[in-house]
C-alpha positions in Angstrom: -5.5 -0.5 7.7 -5.1 -1.0 11.4 -7.8 -1.3 14.0 -7.1 -0.4 17.6 -9.4 -1.5 20.4 -9.0 -0.3 24.0 -10.3 -2.0 27.1 -9.8 -1.9 30.8 -11.4 1.4 31.7 -14.0 1.8 34.4 -14.5 3.3 37.8 -11.7 3.5 40.3 -11.3 5.1 43.8 -8.7 7.7 44.4 -5.4 6.0 45.0 -6.6 3.0 43.1 -5.2 1.3 40.0 -6.4 0.3 36.5 -4.7 -1.4 33.6 -5.7 -0.3 30.1 -5.0 -2.4 27.0 -4.9 -1.5 23.4 -5.0 -4.4 20.9 -4.1 -3.8 17.3 -5.3 -5.9 14.4 -5.0 -5.6 10.6 -1.8 -4.6 8.9 0.1 -4.3 12.1 3.6 -5.2 10.9 4.5 -1.5 10.5 3.4 -0.3 13.9 6.2 1.7 15.6 5.5 4.2 18.3 2.4 3.7 20.2 0.8 6.4 22.3 -1.9 6.8 24.9 -3.8 10.1 24.9 -6.6 11.3 27.2 -9.3 13.9 27.0 -11.3 15.2 29.9 -14.6 17.0 29.4 -14.0 20.6 28.4 -10.2 20.0 28.0 -7.9 19.4 25.1 -6.6 16.0 24.3 -3.2 15.4 25.9 -0.5 12.9 25.4 -0.2 10.6 28.4 2.6 8.2 27.4 4.5 7.0 24.4 6.5 3.9 23.7 8.7 3.0 20.8 8.9 -0.4 19.2 12.1 -0.9 21.1 10.6 0.1 24.4 11.8 3.7 24.9 9.2 5.6 26.9 8.0 9.2 27.4 5.5 10.3 30.0 3.5 13.5 30.7 4.8 15.2 33.8 1.4 14.7 35.4 1.6 10.9 35.3 5.4 10.3 35.8 6.0 7.9 38.6 2.3 6.7 38.6 1.7 5.4 35.1 3.7 2.8 33.2 3.4 2.1 29.5 4.5 -1.2 28.1 3.9 -3.3 24.9 3.9 -6.8 23.8 4.9 -6.8 20.1 4.1 -10.5 19.7 0.5 -9.8 20.8 0.4 -6.4 19.1 -0.9 -4.9 22.3 0.1 -1.8 24.3 -0.7 -1.4 28.0 -1.1 1.5 30.4 -0.7 0.6 34.0 -2.2 3.4 36.1 -1.5 3.6 39.8 -2.2 6.3 42.4 -5.2 7.5 40.4 -6.7 10.9 41.3 -9.9 12.5 40.1 -7.8 14.6 37.7 -7.1 11.4 35.8 -10.7 11.1 34.9 -10.9 11.2 31.1 -11.5 9.1 28.0 -8.2 7.3 27.1 -7.4 6.5 23.5 -4.4 4.8 21.9 -2.8 6.0 18.7 -0.3 4.5 16.3 0.5 7.6 14.4 -2.2 7.1 11.9 -5.2 5.4 13.5 -7.1 6.0 16.7 -8.9 3.6 18.9 -12.5 4.3 20.1 -11.3 5.1 23.6 -12.1 3.8 27.0 -13.5 5.8 29.9 -11.7 6.1 33.2 -13.5 7.7 36.1 -11.8 8.2 39.4 -14.2 9.0 42.2 -15.0 8.0 45.7 
């Protein structure tokens, strides 16, 4: 079993930045693709970014050019660097390894 723990959420001003982390523990040797999802109140969960074990990335159109996903396989951690935040980025952000979900971390963008 794998445990995923997110951190780094909080309150940011429009135009600001946050860095989210997702640390994996447990039987992590098999982790391949890691993904960040987000869900805003009243909306469906959506894929934000995805990264393969080799570093290939995919981004939602709404975050391209603003968000960067990266991973450190030695630390079993995936990151989401978020720049140019807007109120539309307000959501609960969760990481997913294809089987397990983290508990999520709240990001709120407001002036």
